[in-house]
Backbone as CSV, one residue per row, in Angstrom:
resi,resn,N_x,N_y,N_z,CA_x,CA_y,CA_z,C_x,C_y,C_z
1,MET,0.848,-1.190,0.000,0.000,0.000,0.000,0.881,1.237,0.000
2,THR,0.587,2.218,-0.854,1.331,3.463,-0.896,0.604,4.525,-0.102
3,ALA,1.271,5.703,0.023,0.695,6.758,0.860,-0.601,7.287,0.294
4,GLY,-0.784,7.196,-1.013,-1.981,7.753,-1.616,-3.141,6.794,-1.721
5,GLU,-3.048,5.606,-1.162,-4.104,4.613,-1.308,-5.091,4.609,-0.157
6,GLY,-5.009,5.590,0.723,-6.009,5.709,1.769,-5.847,4.697,2.868
7,ASN,-4.829,4.856,3.724,-4.635,3.946,4.856,-5.774,4.101,5.853
8,GLN,-6.098,3.006,6.517,-7.155,3.047,7.507,-6.671,3.619,8.828
9,LEU,-5.466,3.293,9.230,-4.948,3.733,10.519,-4.349,5.134,10.440
10,ILE,-3.444,5.328,9.518,-2.730,6.596,9.451,-2.685,7.106,8.016
11,SER,-2.396,8.388,7.888,-2.101,8.999,6.591,-0.798,9.769,6.730
12,VAL,-0.084,9.869,5.614,1.244,10.474,5.626,1.257,11.637,4.641
13,HIS,1.862,12.735,5.054,1.995,13.927,4.215,3.451,14.417,4.284
14,PRO,4.093,14.624,3.147,3.603,14.421,1.781,3.616,12.950,1.389
15,ASN,3.100,12.671,0.200,3.033,11.288,-0.251,4.391,10.742,-0.671
16,ASP,5.304,11.628,-1.038,6.643,11.228,-1.462,7.674,12.067,-0.717
17,LEU,8.890,11.549,-0.693,10.005,12.273,-0.096,10.797,12.959,-1.199
18,LYS,10.908,14.275,-1.117,11.651,15.035,-2.117,12.823,15.745,-1.439
19,PHE,14.033,15.434,-1.914,15.245,16.011,-1.359,15.885,16.963,-2.369
20,ILE,16.316,18.119,-1.901,17.095,19.034,-2.731,18.530,18.513,-2.727
21,PHE,18.974,17.996,-3.877,20.251,17.296,-3.950,21.367,18.277,-4.302
22,GLU,22.353,18.387,-3.417,23.561,19.162,-3.657,24.753,18.359,-3.149
23,LEU,25.844,18.399,-3.889,27.033,17.654,-3.488,27.592,18.207,-2.180
24,GLU,28.026,17.287,-1.324,28.664,17.604,-0.055,27.741,18.391,0.886
25,LYS,26.441,18.276,0.674,25.499,18.961,1.549,24.388,18.007,1.960
26,GLN,23.963,18.147,3.213,22.834,17.354,3.668,21.523,17.975,3.191
27,SER,20.515,17.140,3.072,19.197,17.612,2.657,18.161,17.059,3.620
28,PHE,17.134,17.852,3.869,16.145,17.505,4.869,14.744,17.435,4.266
29,CYS,13.938,16.580,4.858,12.549,16.439,4.437,11.743,15.976,5.641
30,ASP,10.600,16.643,5.878,9.756,16.298,7.023,8.538,15.507,6.571
31,LEU,8.102,14.601,7.435,6.892,13.817,7.210,5.910,14.066,8.348
32,LYS,4.648,14.178,8.015,3.609,14.327,9.022,2.749,13.076,9.032
33,VAL,2.701,12.423,10.175,1.936,11.195,10.347,0.655,11.525,11.118
34,VAL,-0.501,11.228,10.530,-1.798,11.583,11.115,-2.545,10.311,11.489
35,ASN,-3.003,10.251,12.726,-3.795,9.117,13.202,-5.258,9.356,12.838
36,ASN,-5.819,8.476,12.030,-7.192,8.639,11.550,-8.206,7.852,12.366
37,THR,-7.813,7.366,13.511,-8.691,6.493,14.286,-8.835,6.997,15.715
38,GLU,-9.690,6.301,16.469,-9.878,6.604,17.883,-8.949,5.775,18.771
39,HIS,-8.021,5.058,18.152,-7.096,4.204,18.886,-5.710,4.858,18.957
40,HIS,-4.885,4.348,19.849,-3.488,4.715,19.873,-2.765,3.888,18.807
41,VAL,-2.014,4.551,17.951,-1.361,3.873,16.841,0.154,4.080,16.938
42,ALA,0.876,2.964,16.869,2.332,3.022,16.856,2.822,2.934,15.415
43,PHE,3.934,3.610,15.120,4.491,3.582,13.764,6.007,3.370,13.835
44,LYS,6.517,2.886,12.726,7.956,2.695,12.588,8.351,2.967,11.139
45,VAL,9.471,3.688,10.949,9.929,4.059,9.614,11.182,3.247,9.277
46,LYS,11.164,2.619,8.105,12.305,1.862,7.616,12.695,2.394,6.237
47,THR,13.939,2.147,5.831,14.404,2.578,4.520,15.269,1.491,3.885
48,THR,15.292,1.485,2.569,16.119,0.500,1.857,17.601,0.884,1.876
49,SER,17.921,2.105,2.295,19.321,2.557,2.354,19.589,3.177,3.725
50,PRO,19.689,2.357,4.751,19.845,2.896,6.112,21.152,3.658,6.320
51,LYS,22.199,3.372,5.485,23.459,4.097,5.643,23.388,5.504,5.039
52,LYS,22.431,5.732,4.166,22.311,7.038,3.507,21.363,7.970,4.262
53,TYR,20.374,7.386,4.933,19.362,8.198,5.606,19.305,7.847,7.084
54,PHE,18.859,8.805,7.874,18.454,8.481,9.238,17.237,9.324,9.582
55,VAL,16.378,8.742,10.420,15.076,9.342,10.714,14.952,9.542,12.213
56,ARG,14.471,10.725,12.601,14.247,11.003,14.012,12.891,11.685,14.177
57,PRO,11.951,11.055,14.904,12.039,9.713,15.473,11.656,8.671,14.431
58,ASN,12.292,7.534,14.477,11.942,6.466,13.545,10.847,5.566,14.101
59,THR,10.509,5.733,15.391,9.429,4.974,16.023,8.666,5.919,16.953
60,GLY,7.352,5.754,16.999,6.561,6.608,17.876,5.158,6.100,18.049
61,VAL,4.412,6.760,18.938,3.012,6.431,19.199,2.198,7.707,19.032
62,VAL,1.158,7.640,18.189,0.302,8.794,17.932,-1.035,8.578,18.621
63,GLN,-1.472,9.562,19.386,-2.733,9.461,20.102,-3.905,9.576,19.130
64,PRO,-5.118,9.186,19.565,-6.293,9.219,18.677,-6.524,10.595,18.058
65,TRP,-6.717,10.605,16.749,-7.014,11.812,15.972,-5.921,12.861,16.078
66,ASP,-4.754,12.467,16.504,-3.637,13.396,16.649,-2.644,13.190,15.502
67,SER,-1.574,13.947,15.515,-0.572,13.827,14.460,0.817,13.931,15.064
68,CYS,1.800,13.524,14.283,3.196,13.550,14.714,4.048,13.936,13.508
69,VAL,4.979,14.858,13.720,5.887,15.279,12.654,7.225,14.574,12.839
70,ILE,7.615,13.829,11.815,8.929,13.186,11.817,9.908,14.203,11.254
71,ARG,10.660,14.796,12.099,11.588,15.837,11.691,12.964,15.234,11.389
72,ALA,13.599,15.850,10.436,14.963,15.473,10.055,15.046,14.077,9.465
73,VAL,14.226,13.817,8.452,14.496,12.695,7.576,15.626,13.182,6.679
74,THR,16.828,12.709,6.863,18.004,13.372,6.315,18.722,12.528,5.283
75,LEU,19.078,13.192,4.197,19.927,12.583,3.186,21.369,12.983,3.491
76,GLN,22.212,12.005,3.759,23.609,12.293,4.063,24.295,12.932,2.858
77,ALA,25.314,13.760,3.132,26.033,14.445,2.060,26.631,13.430,1.084
78,GLN,26.374,13.647,-0.215,26.848,12.750,-1.267,28.011,13.393,-2.034
79,ARG,28.881,12.550,-2.594,30.060,13.045,-3.304,29.892,13.064,-4.822
80,GLU,28.837,12.464,-5.325,28.619,12.468,-6.771,27.119,12.431,-7.060
81,TYR,26.762,12.940,-8.235,25.356,12.963,-8.630,24.929,11.580,-9.106
82,PRO,23.702,11.173,-8.800,23.197,9.894,-9.327,22.875,10.040,-10.811
83,PRO,22.881,8.974,-11.583,22.570,9.049,-13.017,21.176,9.627,-13.248
84,ASP,21.130,10.704,-14.040,19.862,11.354,-14.403,19.063,11.824,-13.187
85,MET,19.739,12.003,-12.081,19.097,12.453,-10.837,17.958,11.522,-10.428
86,GLN,18.087,10.252,-10.773,17.069,9.266,-10.421,17.469,8.567,-9.125
87,CYS,16.482,8.215,-8.330,16.736,7.541,-7.057,15.827,6.325,-6.941
88,LYS,16.400,5.206,-6.539,15.652,3.971,-6.368,15.358,3.672,-4.895
89,ASP,15.764,4.577,-4.008,15.534,4.354,-2.577,14.047,4.456,-2.256
90,LYS,13.657,3.749,-1.224,12.257,3.772,-0.772,12.207,3.770,0.743
91,PHE,11.089,4.257,1.255,10.826,4.227,2.692,9.570,3.398,2.926
92,LEU,9.543,2.743,4.069,8.385,1.946,4.473,7.955,2.404,5.856
93,LEU,6.695,2.766,5.973,6.158,3.193,7.265,5.123,2.179,7.711
94,GLN,5.417,1.474,8.801,4.514,0.471,9.357,3.719,1.077,10.511
95,SER,2.478,0.640,10.673,1.632,1.151,11.750,0.747,0.035,12.273
96,THR,0.414,0.116,13.562,-0.450,-0.882,14.191,-1.074,-0.281,15.436
97,ILE,-2.216,-0.823,15.830,-2.914,-0.339,17.023,-2.245,-0.904,18.271
98,VAL,-2.076,-0.042,19.290,-1.497,-0.480,20.558,-2.447,-0.104,21.686
99,ALA,-2.133,-0.578,22.883,-2.976,-0.304,24.036,-2.947,1.189,24.379
100,PRO,-4.042,1.695,24.969,-4.078,3.120,25.344,-2.932,3.480,26.295
101,ASN,-2.460,4.716,26.155,-1.402,5.256,27.010,-0.100,4.472,26.918
102,THR,0.105,3.801,25.784,1.360,3.079,25.587,2.468,4.065,25.244
103,ASP,3.587,3.945,25.932,4.739,4.801,25.658,5.633,4.133,24.627
104,VAL,6.324,4.926,23.848,7.159,4.365,22.793,8.251,3.462,23.366
105,ASP,8.716,3.776,24.560,9.758,2.940,25.172,9.213,1.611,25.668
106,ASP,7.884,1.498,25.771,7.275,0.265,26.267,6.814,-0.655,25.139
107,LEU,7.082,-0.296,23.891,6.648,-1.140,22.774,7.439,-2.454,22.768
108,PRO,6.761,-3.573,22.668,7.460,-4.872,22.599,8.329,-4.955,21.346
109,ALA,9.313,-5.798,21.396,10.241,-5.933,20.277,9.544,-6.453,19.022
110,ASP,8.472,-7.252,19.180,7.789,-7.828,18.025,6.559,-7.025,17.610
111,THR,6.494,-5.720,17.993,5.316,-4.900,17.693,5.045,-4.854,16.196
112,PHE,6.110,-4.750,15.387,5.947,-4.604,13.945,6.350,-5.872,13.188
113,ASN,6.299,-6.995,13.890,6.603,-8.285,13.278,5.346,-8.803,12.560
114,LYS,5.480,-9.058,11.286,4.327,-9.521,10.512,3.830,-10.882,10.959
115,GLU,4.670,-11.666,11.589,4.273,-13.004,12.015,3.437,-12.971,13.282
116,SER,3.359,-11.820,13.937,2.549,-11.733,15.154,1.074,-11.669,14.779
117,ALA,0.232,-11.778,15.788,-1.213,-11.799,15.540,-1.769,-10.411,15.249
118,LYS,-0.957,-9.353,15.429,-1.442,-7.995,15.221,-1.589,-7.681,13.732
119,GLU,-2.523,-6.798,13.463,-2.700,-6.315,12.087,-1.752,-5.136,11.864
120,ILE,-0.911,-5.267,10.869,0.087,-4.243,10.586,-0.144,-3.673,9.200
121,GLU,-0.292,-2.371,9.132,-0.429,-1.693,7.848,0.930,-1.153,7.414
122,GLU,1.144,-1.133,6.097,2.405,-0.650,5.564,2.145,0.416,4.506
123,CYS,2.951,1.445,4.553,2.834,2.559,3.610,4.199,2.769,2.960
124,LYS,4.252,2.679,1.638,5.499,2.832,0.905,5.635,4.258,0.378
125,LEU,6.826,4.818,0.545,7.111,6.182,0.109,8.296,6.166,-0.846
126,LYS,8.132,6.798,-1.995,9.212,6.896,-2.955,10.080,8.114,-2.654
127,VAL,11.313,8.091,-3.159,12.268,9.176,-2.956,12.577,9.818,-4.304
128,PHE,12.547,11.153,-4.334,12.872,11.904,-5.542,13.931,12.951,-5.212
129,TYR,14.839,13.178,-6.162,15.863,14.202,-6.026,15.492,15.409,-6.892
130,GLU,15.742,16.596,-6.367,15.525,17.818,-7.118,16.765,18.695,-7.016
131,SER,17.072,19.404,-8.084,18.208,20.317,-8.084,17.780,21.643,-7.493
132,PRO,18.687,22.415,-6.877,18.319,23.715,-6.289,17.753,24.674,-7.317
133,SER,18.307,24.660,-8.550,17.809,25.574,-9.582,16.372,25.239,-9.967
134,ALA,16.045,23.965,-10.007,14.678,23.571,-10.346,13.704,24.044,-9.290
135,GLN,14.112,23.966,-8.029,13.231,24.428,-6.964,13.044,25.932,-7.026
136,GLY,14.152,26.660,-7.334,14.037,28.109,-7.432,13.124,28.529,-8.551
137,ASN,13.256,27.868,-9.717,12.378,28.201,-10.844,10.925,27.903,-10.521
138,SER,10.719,26.793,-9.829,9.345,26.424,-9.465,8.733,27.455,-8.531
139,GLU,9.523,27.962,-7.571,9.007,28.960,-6.645,8.730,30.270,-7.364
140,ASP,9.634,30.660,-8.288,9.424,31.901,-9.032,8.174,31.822,-9.901
141,GLU,8.000,30.674,-10.571,6.820,30.503,-11.414,5.545,30.527,-10.579
142,GLY,5.613,29.896,-9.419,4.431,29.895,-8.560,4.083,31.300,-8.084
143,LEU,5.116,32.092,-7.740,4.865,33.458,-7.304,4.316,34.296,-8.444
144,LYS,4.897,34.141,-9.644,4.430,34.891,-10.799,2.994,34.514,-11.139
145,SER,2.714,33.208,-11.095,1.367,32.746,-11.413,0.350,33.274,-10.418
146,SER,0.715,33.246,-9.136,-0.228,33.738,-8.127,-0.473,35.221,-8.280
147,THR,0.566,35.974,-8.717,0.400,37.413,-8.918,-0.494,37.695,-10.108
148,GLU,-0.255,36.927,-11.213,-1.050,37.152,-12.412,-2.488,36.722,-12.225
149,GLN,-2.723,35.707,-11.424,-4.066,35.171,-11.263,-4.822,35.837,-10.127
150,SER,-4.249,36.888,-9.520,-4.914,37.529,-8.383,-5.038,39.030,-8.617
151,PRO,-5.820,39.459,-9.606,-6.004,40.896,-9.813,-6.711,41.558,-8.641
152,ASP,-7.578,40.807,-7.976,-8.269,41.365,-6.824,-7.284,41.706,-5.717
153,LEU,-6.255,40.861,-5.565,-5.242,41.121,-4.548,-4.475,42.395,-4.863
154,ASN,-4.093,42.576,-6.140,-3.384,43.797,-6.530,-4.254,45.027,-6.307
155,SER,-5.538,44.915,-6.630,-6.451,46.037,-6.413,-6.566,46.371,-4.933
156,ALA,-6.629,45.333,-4.109,-6.722,45.558,-2.660,-5.464,46.234,-2.137
157,VAL,-4.296,45.836,-2.667,-3.035,46.449,-2.230,-3.008,47.925,-2.604
158,ARG,-3.432,48.240,-3.841,-3.470,49.636,-4.260,-4.420,50.455,-3.398
159,GLN,-5.568,49.869,-3.078,-6.532,50.575,-2.241,-5.964,50.850,-0.854
160,LEU,-5.251,49.870,-0.302,-4.633,50.059,1.012,-3.581,51.165,0.974
161,LYS,-2.802,51.227,-0.122,-1.800,52.277,-0.246,-2.455,53.656,-0.328
162,GLU,-3.549,53.748,-1.100,-4.247,55.023,-1.200,-4.813,55.450,0.158
163,GLU,-5.387,54.518,0.886,-5.921,54.838,2.211,-4.800,55.261,3.158
164,ARG,-3.642,54.601,3.034,-2.509,54.977,3.884,-2.050,56.400,3.569
165,ASP,-1.945,56.745,2.258,-1.515,58.090,1.872,-2.516,59.135,2.346
166,ALA,-3.810,58.841,2.235,-4.829,59.779,2.694,-4.727,60.002,4.201
167,ALA,-4.461,58.924,4.939,-4.315,59.046,6.392,-3.091,59.898,6.745
168,VAL,-2.011,59.746,5.978,-0.808,60.546,6.234,-1.084,62.018,5.975
169,ARG,-1.769,62.322,4.855,-2.098,63.713,4.552,-3.004,64.324,5.625
170,GLN,-3.969,63.556,6.086,-4.871,64.057,7.121,-4.111,64.320,8.424
171,THR,-3.164,63.457,8.737,-2.366,63.649,9.948,-1.538,64.920,9.861
172,LEU,-0.920,65.182,8.692,-0.134,66.404,8.509,-1.012,67.646,8.614
173,GLN,-2.220,67.583,8.041,-3.129,68.718,8.118,-3.528,69.004,9.562
174,LEU,-3.856,67.958,10.305,-4.209,68.143,11.722,-3.044,68.712,12.514
175,GLN,-1.825,68.290,12.191,-0.653,68.800,12.892,-0.455,70.288,12.612
176,GLN,-0.666,70.700,11.332,-0.545,72.114,10.989,-1.592,72.948,11.716
177,GLU,-2.839,72.454,11.768,-3.885,73.182,12.481,-3.574,73.284,13.968
178,LEU,-3.019,72.231,14.531,-2.658,72.260,15.941,-1.550,73.281,16.199
179,ASN,-0.593,73.371,15.281,0.484,74.353,15.436,-0.069,75.773,15.370
180,ARG,-0.994,76.016,14.404,-1.606,77.341,14.318,-2.374,77.682,15.594
181,HIS,-3.082,76.719,16.142,-3.817,76.932,17.383,-2.871,77.289,18.525
182,ASP,-1.741,76.606,18.600,-0.762,76.905,19.656,-0.217,78.318,19.513
183,ARG,0.048,78.732,18.253,0.560,80.090,18.042,-0.480,81.132,18.462
184,ASN,-1.754,80.888,18.139,-2.806,81.830,18.534,-2.925,81.934,20.047
185,VAL,-2.840,80.812,20.712,-2.912,80.823,22.174,-1.752,81.605,22.764
186,ASN,-0.561,81.406,22.219,0.615,82.130,22.711,0.453,83.639,22.494
187,ASN,-0.108,84.034,21.335,-0.325,85.455,21.060,-1.324,86.056,22.047
188,LEU,-2.395,85.316,22.341,-3.377,85.813,23.298,-2.772,85.987,24.685
189,VAL,-1.945,85.047,25.073,-1.290,85.144,26.381,-0.381,86.360,26.430
190,PHE,0.362,86.603,25.348,1.266,87.755,25.290,0.486,89.061,25.370
191,LEU,-0.633,89.145,24.602,-1.441,90.363,24.620,-2.033,90.618,26.002
192,LYS,-2.462,89.577,26.665,-3.028,89.736,28.002,-1.977,90.233,28.975
193,GLN,-0.786,89.660,28.914,0.293,90.106,29.800,0.658,91.564,29.525
194,ASP,0.711,91.951,28.226,1.044,93.337,27.869,-0.032,94.304,28.359
195,PHE,-1.307,93.885,28.249,-2.403,94.726,28.732,-2.296,94.959,30.238
196,LEU,-2.052,93.890,30.991,-1.932,94.017,32.450,-0.744,94.896,32.821
197,LYS,0.352,94.822,32.074,1.534,95.634,32.346,1.246,97.114,32.134
198,ARG,0.592,97.422,31.003,0.247,98.807,30.717,-0.739,99.364,31.755
199,ARG,-1.649,98.521,32.178,-2.629,98.973,33.178,-1.947,99.319,34.492
200,ARG,-0.987,98.495,34.895,-0.249,98.792,36.126,0.535,100.086,35.984
201,GLN,1.126,100.306,34.782,1.875,101.544,34.558,0.975,102.769,34.646
202,ARG,-0.228,102.689,34.059,-1.154,103.816,34.127,-1.534,104.124,35.562
203,ARG,-1.754,103.055,36.360,-2.079,103.273,37.768,-0.933,104.002,38.477
204,ASN,0.279,103.590,38.214,1.441,104.223,38.851,1.570,105.674,38.410
205,ASP,1.352,105.926,37.109,1.442,107.303,36.597,0.377,108.184,37.213
206,THR,-0.829,107.696,37.397,-1.914,108.467,38.004,-1.606,108.841,39.440
207,GLY,-1.061,107.931,40.212,-0.694,108.202,41.591,0.382,109.256,41.693
208,PHE,1.342,109.227,40.808,2.417,110.208,40.815,1.884,111.603,40.488
209,SER,0.996,111.708,39.497,0.441,113.001,39.094,-0.362,113.628,40.225
210,PHE,-1.151,112.818,40.926,-1.953,113.334,42.032,-1.065,113.853,43.156
211,THR,-0.026,113.183,43.473,0.889,113.607,44.543,1.580,114.918,44.182
212,PHE,2.020,114.974,42.931,2.701,116.189,42.477,1.760,117.387,42.505
213,ALA,0.539,117.167,42.067,-0.439,118.267,42.070,-0.736,118.732,43.494
214,SER,-0.840,117.778,44.407,-1.101,118.125,45.806,0.044,118.941,46.383
215,PHE,1.252,118.545,46.049,2.434,119.266,46.561,2.489,120.693,46.022
216,VAL,2.234,120.836,44.727,2.223,122.179,44.131,1.123,123.043,44.755
217,GLY,-0.039,122.422,44.967,-1.125,123.183,45.574,-0.777,123.655,46.974
218,LEU,-0.134,122.806,47.746,0.259,123.162,49.106,1.238,124.333,49.095
219,ILE,2.191,124.287,48.178,3.157,125.401,48.077,2.430,126.692,47.718
220,GLY,1.459,126.609,46.820,0.713,127.814,46.434,-0.040,128.405,47.595
221,ILE,-0.619,127.547,48.407,-1.346,128.045,49.586,-0.404,128.763,50.543
222,MET,0.779,128.172,50.770,1.743,128.775,51.699,2.217,130.120,51.169
223,VAL,2.497,130.187,49.881,2.944,131.473,49.303,1.869,132.534,49.443
224,GLY,0.635,132.134,49.163,-0.465,133.100,49.295,-0.613,133.575,50.725
225,PHE,-0.468,132.678,51.695,-0.581,133.049,53.100,0.498,134.040,53.484
226,LEU,1.736,133.796,53.011,2.841,134.715,53.350,2.615,136.088,52.732
227,LEU,2.112,136.117,51.513,1.855,137.405,50.876,0.783,138.186,51.634
228,ASN,-0.260,137.526,52.004,-1.313,138.188,52.773,-0.792,138.702,54.095
229,LEU,0.058,137.929,54.707,0.603,138.314,56.011,1.483,139.561,55.887
230,SER,2.255,139.567,54.797,3.152,140.726,54.629,2.372,141.968,54.270
231,LEU,1.336,141.884,53.564,0.541,143.028,53.149,-0.284,143.569,54.322
232,SER,-0.668,142.723,55.191,-1.493,143.162,56.305,-0.676,143.669,57.484
233,SER,0.629,143.665,57.487,1.478,144.159,58.596,1.446,145.673,58.617
234,PRO,1.331,146.412,59.833,1.267,147.886,59.942,2.588,148.530,59.527
235,SER,2.503,149.686,58.930,3.703,150.448,58.519,4.364,151.085,59.728
236,THR,5.675,151.192,59.781,6.419,151.763,60.908,6.578,153.265,60.789
237,GLU,6.220,153.894,59.705,6.313,155.322,59.523,5.207,156.041,60.289
């Protein structure tokens, strides 16, 4: 049974293993194992080339309706390209129902033995090699295609830019109005202070004028009194 034939216990994503092949470099590929049942399901991953690949974890237990990601299915660094970039390696993923709350360390040694009474499902996965340039071209084409096939997205982006520009202009206008308001307030404060200053000066000037007038008047009275006194004195002749 292959990954695309609809396993009863588990399903595997992706259906095939694709490695970006580069000389003297490791390549990685992740597998997602999904439990399609209400039972606890144990799995084990095997490969036809164990010296070329290693899998972590290669054995595990998936809870009901849960999933598990097998991280670092790794292709060891190779020193030469395979003929026509073809690969004959395969992976086999075995699965079987186990008792609830079974831990992976508690799995019996014969859990995945076909001769046991347990029902064991097998899922075969093929291996494909891809060159880095092919992957880059595929990504570029996919991006270009998505851009060309999404005019609504481009329209939405333009609309968002226009709304952003309008918001910026409105913010600048509000800032200018706020600055003008601050200047007007400062002018009013200055005028009020100047008015109060002038008023105090007028009060001071008025007080000085009254005092001076009183002093002059007093001197005039005294002079008049002396003149009257001198005129009214009897003659000695």
